[in-house]
VOPAGU-2260 file (C-alpha; in pm, 1 decimal, decimal comma):
REM VOPAGU-2260
SITE   aa  ch    i         X         Y         Z
SITE  MET   A    0    2721,5     212,7    -109,1
SITE  THR   A    1    2772,9     356,9     236,8
SITE  SER   A    2    2634,9     171,2     539,1
SITE  ALA   A    3    2514,6     492,0     708,6
SITE  LEU   A    4    2141,2     506,2     774,6
SITE  HIS   A    5    1906,5     733,1     583,5
SITE  GLN   A    6    1794,0    1047,0     766,2
SITE  PRO   A    7    1481,0    1249,4     670,2
SITE  SER   A    8    1527,8    1599,6     527,7
SITE  GLY   A    9    1328,1    1758,3     809,6
SITE  ARG   A   10    1061,4    1911,3     581,2
SITE  SER   A   11     785,6    1761,9     794,9
SITE  ARG   A   12     497,5    1961,5     642,9
SITE  LEU   A   13     581,2    1837,9     292,6
SITE  GLY   A   14     623,7    1486,5     427,1
SITE  PHE   A   15     277,5    1500,5     583,5
SITE  ILE   A   16     114,1    1630,6     262,4
SITE  LEU   A   17     275,6    1354,4      55,9
SITE  ALA   A   18     175,3    1088,1     310,1
SITE  ALA   A   19    -185,3    1219,0     311,2
SITE  LEU   A   20    -197,2    1211,0     -70,1
SITE  THR   A   21     -75,8     850,8     -62,6
SITE  MET   A   22    -344,4     764,4     193,7
SITE  LEU   A   23    -625,9     908,2     -20,8
SITE  LEU   A   24    -506,0     735,4    -337,3
SITE  TRP   A   25    -472,6     402,0    -159,3
SITE  GLY   A   26    -815,0     458,9      -3,5
SITE  VAL   A   27    -992,6     466,1    -340,7
SITE  LEU   A   28    -773,1     205,2    -510,2
SITE  PRO   A   29    -948,7    -113,0    -378,6
SITE  LEU   A   30   -1279,6       0,7    -528,2
SITE  ALA   A   31   -1118,8      35,7    -871,9
SITE  LEU   A   32    -929,5    -291,9    -839,6
SITE  LYS   A   33   -1246,5    -477,2    -743,2
SITE  GLN   A   34   -1398,8    -358,7   -1071,5
SITE  ALA   A   35   -1087,2    -452,5   -1270,0
SITE  LEU   A   36   -1096,8    -807,6   -1129,8
SITE  ARG   A   37   -1430,3    -861,4   -1306,5
SITE  SER   A   38   -1256,9    -864,3   -1643,9
SITE  LEU   A   39    -890,8    -956,1   -1582,9
SITE  ASP   A   40    -688,0   -1191,4   -1364,1
SITE  ALA   A   41    -473,4   -1060,7   -1078,0
SITE  VAL   A   42    -136,3   -1124,0   -1246,5
SITE  THR   A   43    -229,8    -940,9   -1569,1
SITE  ILE   A   44    -368,3    -643,3   -1375,9
SITE  THR   A   45     -51,9    -616,2   -1167,5
SITE  TRP   A   46     172,4    -661,0   -1473,2
SITE  PHE   A   47     -15,3    -383,0   -1656,3
SITE  ARG   A   48       4,7    -143,7   -1360,9
SITE  PHE   A   49     378,4    -185,7   -1325,6
SITE  GLY   A   50     430,0    -170,8   -1703,6
SITE  VAL   A   51     248,9     161,1   -1743,9
SITE  ALA   A   52     419,5     307,3   -1437,4
SITE  SER   A   53     761,1     199,8   -1571,2
SITE  LEU   A   54     705,3     344,5   -1920,1
SITE  VAL   A   55     568,7     679,1   -1799,0
SITE  LEU   A   56     836,3     729,3   -1536,0
SITE  ALA   A   57    1116,6     619,1   -1772,6
SITE  ALA   A   58    1000,0     867,4   -2036,4
SITE  PHE   A   59     981,4    1144,8   -1776,8
SITE  LEU   A   60    1329,0    1075,6   -1639,3
SITE  ALA   A   61    1480,1    1033,7   -1986,3
SITE  GLY   A   62    1347,3    1375,8   -2085,9
SITE  ARG   A   63    1520,5    1528,7   -1783,6
SITE  GLY   A   64    1839,8    1323,3   -1815,9
SITE  GLY   A   65    1766,9    1153,1   -1486,6
SITE  LEU   A   66    1767,4     782,9   -1573,7
SITE  PRO   A   67    1915,4     582,3   -1284,7
SITE  SER   A   68    2280,5     485,6   -1273,8
SITE  LEU   A   69    2325,3     166,1   -1074,3
SITE  GLY   A   70    2703,8     135,8   -1090,5
SITE  GLY   A   71    2755,8     263,8    -737,7
SITE  LEU   A   72    2505,0      44,2    -558,0
SITE  GLY   A   73    2748,7    -222,4    -450,0
SITE  ARG   A   74    2657,5    -567,2    -322,7
SITE  SER   A   75    2447,3    -444,7     -30,8
SITE  GLY   A   76    2263,5    -198,8    -255,8
SITE  TRP   A   77    2173,2    -467,8    -508,1
SITE  ALA   A   78    2056,8    -694,4    -224,8
SITE  LEU   A   79    1833,1    -416,7     -88,9
SITE  LEU   A   80    1697,3    -349,8    -437,3
SITE  ALA   A   81    1610,9    -719,0    -475,4
SITE  VAL   A   82    1430,6    -713,3    -138,2
SITE  ALA   A   83    1236,4    -402,7    -241,4
SITE  VAL   A   84    1134,3    -546,7    -579,8
SITE  LEU   A   85    1033,5    -888,7    -450,7
SITE  GLY   A   86     860,5    -738,7    -147,1
SITE  LEU   A   87     649,0    -499,1    -352,3
SITE  ALA   A   88     570,8    -760,8    -617,8
SITE  ALA   A   89     453,3   -1007,1    -352,4
SITE  ASN   A   90     253,6    -732,7    -181,2
SITE  PHE   A   91      67,4    -633,9    -499,4
SITE  LEU   A   92     -28,1    -989,7    -590,1
SITE  ALA   A   93    -123,0   -1103,6    -238,9
SITE  PHE   A   94    -327,1    -787,6    -180,3
SITE  LEU   A   95    -515,3    -820,7    -507,3
SITE  VAL   A   96    -604,7   -1186,9    -454,1
SITE  GLY   A   97    -696,6   -1114,9     -91,1
SITE  LEU   A   98    -919,3    -828,6    -209,0
SITE  ASP   A   99   -1089,6   -1059,5    -457,8
SITE  LEU   A  100   -1164,5   -1308,1    -179,6
SITE  THR   A  101   -1289,6   -1049,4      73,6
SITE  SER   A  102   -1394,1    -684,0      24,6
SITE  PRO   A  103   -1244,3    -333,1     -18,6
SITE  ALA   A  104   -1304,2    -223,6     341,9
SITE  ASN   A  105   -1178,4    -553,7     482,7
SITE  SER   A  106    -865,1    -544,0     269,4
SITE  GLN   A  107    -781,4    -189,1     373,3
SITE  VAL   A  108    -830,9    -251,8     743,7
SITE  LEU   A  109    -618,1    -567,3     750,2
SITE  ILE   A  110    -347,9    -418,5     528,2
SITE  GLN   A  111    -295,4    -159,4     800,9
SITE  LEU   A  112     -71,4    -419,9     957,2
SITE  ALA   A  113     174,2    -300,5     691,0
SITE  PRO   A  114     234,9      55,2     816,9
SITE  MET   A  115     227,3     -76,1    1172,5
SITE  LEU   A  116     501,3    -325,9    1085,5
SITE  LEU   A  117     690,1     -56,5     894,8
SITE  GLY   A  118     678,5     166,8    1201,4
SITE  LEU   A  119     801,1    -112,9    1428,2
SITE  GLY   A  120    1071,1    -204,7    1179,3
SITE  SER   A  121    1191,2     154,6    1166,6
SITE  LEU   A  122    1241,7     144,4    1544,4
SITE  VAL   A  123    1489,0    -139,2    1498,1
SITE  VAL   A  124    1652,0     -60,1    1164,0
SITE  PHE   A  125    1661,1     321,5    1169,2
SITE  ARG   A  126    1675,8     360,5    1549,1
SITE  GLU   A  127    1365,4     575,4    1563,1
SITE  ARG   A  128    1200,0     590,7    1906,2
SITE  TYR   A  129     843,4     571,1    2035,9
SITE  THR   A  130     724,6     755,1    2345,1
SITE  ARG   A  131     498,8     587,9    2601,8
SITE  ALA   A  132     199,6     759,1    2439,5
SITE  GLN   A  133     297,0     611,5    2103,8
SITE  TRP   A  134     325,5     261,5    2248,2
SITE  LEU   A  135     -20,6     301,2    2401,4
SITE  ALA   A  136    -155,3     424,9    2066,6
SITE  LEU   A  137       0,7     122,2    1899,0
SITE  LEU   A  138    -194,2    -105,7    2133,1
SITE  VAL   A  139    -515,6      81,7    2046,2
SITE  LEU   A  140    -440,9      38,0    1674,9
SITE  ALA   A  141    -372,7    -333,7    1715,9
SITE  GLY   A  142    -690,6    -373,3    1923,0
SITE  GLY   A  143    -890,6    -201,6    1651,0
SITE  LEU   A  144    -758,4    -442,0    1391,2
SITE  LEU   A  145    -848,5    -738,2    1612,5
SITE  ALA   A  146   -1199,8    -603,5    1676,4
SITE  PHE   A  147   -1265,3    -550,2    1306,2
SITE  PHE   A  148   -1138,0    -896,3    1212,3
SITE  SER   A  149   -1333,4   -1081,3    1482,3
SITE  SER   A  150   -1650,9    -885,7    1400,2
SITE  LYS   A  151   -1629,4    -979,3    1032,9
SITE  LEU   A  152   -1596,2   -1348,5    1121,1
SITE  THR   A  153   -1898,8   -1327,6    1351,8
SITE  GLN   A  154   -2096,4   -1143,4    1084,7
SITE  LEU   A  155   -2018,2   -1408,1     823,9
SITE  GLY   A  156   -2138,3   -1680,0    1059,6
SITE  ALA   A  157   -2463,3   -1494,6    1131,3
SITE  GLU   A  158   -2528,2   -1454,6     759,0
SITE  GLY   A  159   -2474,4   -1825,6     699,7
SITE  ALA   A  160   -2170,9   -1764,0     480,7
SITE  SER   A  161   -1865,7   -1987,9     486,1
SITE  PRO   A  162   -1571,3   -1820,1     660,7
SITE  GLU   A  163   -1307,3   -2023,2     471,9
SITE  ARG   A  164   -1291,9   -1782,8     175,4
SITE  TYR   A  165   -1262,8   -1487,4     411,6
SITE  LEU   A  166    -988,3   -1653,9     616,7
SITE  VAL   A  167    -781,7   -1740,1     308,0
SITE  GLY   A  168    -820,5   -1388,9     173,5
SITE  SER   A  169    -733,1   -1238,1     510,9
SITE  GLY   A  170    -424,7   -1457,3     533,7
SITE  LEU   A  171    -309,4   -1328,2     197,0
SITE  LEU   A  172    -367,8    -971,5     313,9
SITE  VAL   A  173    -150,5   -1034,4     619,6
SITE  LEU   A  174     119,3   -1171,7     387,4
SITE  ALA   A  175      82,4    -858,2     175,3
SITE  ALA   A  176     135,5    -645,2     486,3
SITE  VAL   A  177     453,2    -828,7     587,4
SITE  THR   A  178     609,4    -808,6     241,4
SITE  TRP   A  179     514,2    -440,9     207,6
SITE  ALA   A  180     687,8    -353,7     533,4
SITE  GLY   A  181    1004,8    -525,4     408,5
SITE  TYR   A  182     979,2    -329,8      83,4
SITE  GLY   A  183     933,2      -0,1     269,8
SITE  LEU   A  184    1235,5     -50,1     494,1
SITE  ALA   A  185    1457,3    -149,8     200,6
SITE  GLN   A  186    1337,9     144,0      -6,6
SITE  LYS   A  187    1403,5     395,7     271,2
SITE  GLN   A  188    1766,7     283,6     298,8
SITE  LEU   A  189    1809,2     283,3     -80,9
SITE  LEU   A  190    1721,0     654,2     -84,0
SITE  ARG   A  191    2079,5     713,5      28,6
SITE  ALA   A  192    2205,6     576,8    -303,0
SITE  LEU   A  193    1938,1     677,8    -557,2
SITE  PRO   A  194    1700,8     973,7    -603,1
SITE  THR   A  195    1336,4     897,1    -530,9
SITE  GLN   A  196    1208,2     880,7    -889,1
SITE  ALA   A  197    1508,0     686,0   -1018,8
SITE  LEU   A  198    1466,2     434,0    -738,7
SITE  MET   A  199    1094,8     393,0    -810,4
SITE  LEU   A  200    1170,7     329,2   -1179,2
SITE  CYS   A  201    1406,3      46,4   -1082,8
SITE  ILE   A  202    1143,8    -105,1    -852,6
SITE  TYR   A  203     859,1     -69,4   -1103,0
SITE  ALA   A  204    1064,6    -221,7   -1385,2
SITE  GLY   A  205    1181,1    -507,7   -1164,9
SITE  CYS   A  206     823,7    -587,8   -1060,2
SITE  PHE   A  207     708,3    -567,4   -1423,5
SITE  LEU   A  208     967,5    -830,7   -1520,5
SITE  CYS   A  209     857,6   -1051,0   -1230,3
SITE  PHE   A  210     499,3   -1066,9   -1359,2
SITE  THR   A  211     569,9   -1081,9   -1733,5
SITE  PRO   A  212     587,3   -1466,6   -1757,4
SITE  GLY   A  213     238,8   -1512,6   -1607,0
SITE  ALA   A  214      57,0   -1217,6   -1769,5
SITE  HIS   A  215    -197,4   -1244,2   -2052,8
SITE  PRO   A  216    -155,4    -928,0   -2266,2
SITE  ALA   A  217    -404,6   -1052,6   -2528,1
SITE  ALA   A  218    -683,4   -1015,2   -2271,1
SITE  LEU   A  219    -642,4    -636,6   -2284,3
SITE  ALA   A  220    -781,4    -627,7   -2640,4
SITE  ARG   A  221   -1113,8    -768,2   -2517,2
SITE  LEU   A  222   -1174,2    -489,0   -2263,4
SITE  SER   A  223   -1446,9    -232,1   -2312,6
SITE  ALA   A  224   -1365,3     138,5   -2298,2
SITE  ALA   A  225   -1495,7     159,0   -1939,6
SITE  GLU   A  226   -1295,4    -145,0   -1828,6
SITE  LEU   A  227    -981,1      -6,0   -1988,9
SITE  GLY   A  228   -1043,2     327,5   -1816,6
SITE  VAL   A  229   -1059,3     157,0   -1477,4
SITE  LEU   A  230    -737,3     -30,9   -1550,7
SITE  LEU   A  231    -559,2     289,3   -1656,7
SITE  PHE   A  232    -675,0     458,4   -1336,5
SITE  CYS   A  233    -525,1     173,0   -1134,1
SITE  ALA   A  234    -196,0     215,4   -1320,8
SITE  ALA   A  235    -192,9     593,3   -1270,4
SITE  ASN   A  236    -274,3     541,0    -903,8
SITE  THR   A  237      29,6     315,0    -874,6
SITE  LEU   A  238     258,9     574,3   -1030,1
SITE  VAL   A  239     140,6     873,5    -826,5
SITE  ALA   A  240      76,9     703,8    -491,5
SITE  TYR   A  241     407,4     519,2    -467,9
SITE  GLY   A  242     597,3     823,5    -591,6
SITE  ALA   A  243     434,8    1029,8    -316,0
SITE  PHE   A  244     507,1     756,2     -59,8
SITE  ALA   A  245     874,2     739,9    -154,7
SITE  SER   A  246     902,9    1118,5    -135,4
SITE  ALA   A  247     728,0    1122,2     202,9
SITE  LEU   A  248     992,2     881,5     338,4
SITE  GLU   A  249    1260,2    1117,4     209,0
SITE  HIS   A  250    1126,1    1410,1     412,3
SITE  TRP   A  251     961,2    1250,7     720,4
SITE  GLU   A  252    1029,9     969,5     967,7
SITE  ALA   A  253     902,0     627,9     855,5
SITE  SER   A  254     712,9     579,0    1182,7
SITE  ARG   A  255     513,7     899,8    1126,9
SITE  VAL   A  256     445,5     826,8     759,7
SITE  SER   A  257     311,8     486,9     864,2
SITE  ALA   A  258      79,1     653,4    1115,1
SITE  VAL   A  259     -84,1     870,4     846,6
SITE  LEU   A  260    -126,2     569,6     617,8
SITE  ALA   A  261    -312,5     385,5     892,4
SITE  VAL   A  262    -608,8     621,7     835,3
SITE  THR   A  263    -664,1     461,9     491,8
SITE  PRO   A  264    -948,6     226,8     602,5
SITE  LEU   A  265   -1176,4     520,4     682,7
SITE  ALA   A  266   -1096,2     673,3     345,0
SITE  THR   A  267   -1197,1     345,6     178,2
SITE  LEU   A  268   -1521,2     328,8     377,9
SITE  GLY   A  269   -1598,1     689,1     282,0
SITE  PHE   A  270   -1525,9     627,6     -85,8
SITE  SER   A  271   -1739,5     310,6     -70,9
SITE  ILE   A  272   -2039,2     501,0      63,2
SITE  LEU   A  273   -1991,4     781,9    -189,1
SITE  GLY   A  274   -1943,1     537,8    -477,2
SITE  ALA   A  275   -2253,3     337,4    -385,7
SITE  ALA   A  276   -2456,9     659,1    -378,6
SITE  LEU   A  277   -2327,6     788,1    -713,1
SITE  LEU   A  278   -2297,8     454,3    -898,7
SITE  PRO   A  279   -2538,6     209,7    -730,4
SITE  ASP   A  280   -2532,4     -28,6   -1029,0
SITE  VAL   A  281   -2152,4     -53,3   -1021,0
SITE  ILE   A  282   -2048,0     -20,2    -656,6
SITE  HIS   A  283   -2252,0    -200,0    -393,7
SITE  PRO   A  284   -2257,2     -76,0     -31,6
SITE  GLU   A  285   -2059,0    -295,7     202,4
SITE  SER   A  286   -2220,6    -450,0     508,3
SITE  VAL   A  287   -2026,6    -331,7     813,0
SITE  SER   A  288   -2131,8    -398,0    1173,3
SITE  ALA   A  289   -2110,8    -148,8    1458,3
SITE  LEU   A  290   -1814,2    -337,9    1605,2
SITE  SER   A  291   -1636,8    -324,5    1269,3
SITE  VAL   A  292   -1686,6      51,6    1255,7
SITE  ALA   A  293   -1558,3      80,8    1612,3
SITE  GLY   A  294   -1255,0    -127,9    1520,6
SITE  ALA   A  295   -1180,0      89,1    1217,8
SITE  ALA   A  296   -1218,9     400,9    1434,1
SITE  ALA   A  297    -975,2     255,5    1687,2
SITE  VAL   A  298    -725,6     203,1    1406,1
SITE  VAL   A  299    -753,5     571,5    1318,1
SITE  VAL   A  300    -727,0     685,1    1681,0
SITE  GLY   A  301    -421,0     467,6    1728,9
SITE  SER   A  302    -254,8     596,7    1413,5
SITE  LEU   A  303    -315,5     958,4    1514,2
SITE  GLY   A  304    -179,6     882,8    1859,4
SITE  ILE   A  305     140,2     748,7    1707,4
SITE  THR   A  306     182,4    1069,5    1508,5
SITE  LEU   A  307      82,6    1318,5    1779,3
SITE  GLY   A  308     264,7    1137,0    2057,8
SITE  ALA   A  309     605,9    1165,2    1895,2
SITE  ARG   A  310     888,2    1358,2    2059,0
SITE  ARG   A  311     951,5    1701,5    1915,8
């Protein structure tokens, strides 16, 4: 495997569309996962998502004669693949447990550390560059995250709730962000050795094997039709969203993809409001203070600044 760095194709419009699709799918995902956690444990849910994604993608690639060939990866390629698999597996589990301990909106705001870290990592690893406007926008984004986090802690104290559960969950979400950034950087470099879909099959299958020892497949038989439908949606979301994300990295700079993904918290808040209006017995509206909304808005402003402030 060559040591040259991956370069985007230059099809920026397609890269933006794929990044936006990923953002919308990830925006609605926490609401579905929160429902799935009512009937299954985090490991079994994650194992099922990766299993379905692996089977569907393997069948698709087999039909087109595009199953991955790993003979040319070399030692560095296998090491990067291991980083990508372990990083994504850790991200999925830490995010799901953190979501269970906090809330959909909270999980999506804090997980925005992930694209921020991916963007910073791309500056070092792939020698991308930020302008002064982008650095300023990054500070706005980081300030928004801090405002949202501090507001939630204050709100919990005012409501008489214990902050320990929130802090543990938030810590796991930060861990999920760090491991996701490592996965994203490894995956971007692996695109030099494997096509997007073949690479995603390797990562999905590797993650599926990681969770197999701790999963409880027998629990699936006890699910109702509605619960199974939610679980299948989560699996389909995994397949489509991560495929779109990988393709976006193929066509657009990682720093700009990460900026679009930082808008995800507002998508989650919007889906939460819509879901509570349409299904009040299933999805409950989340209590968000004015400072939390301002923090989430600052995250969006910062992410847009990173995108729009880039050099042409």
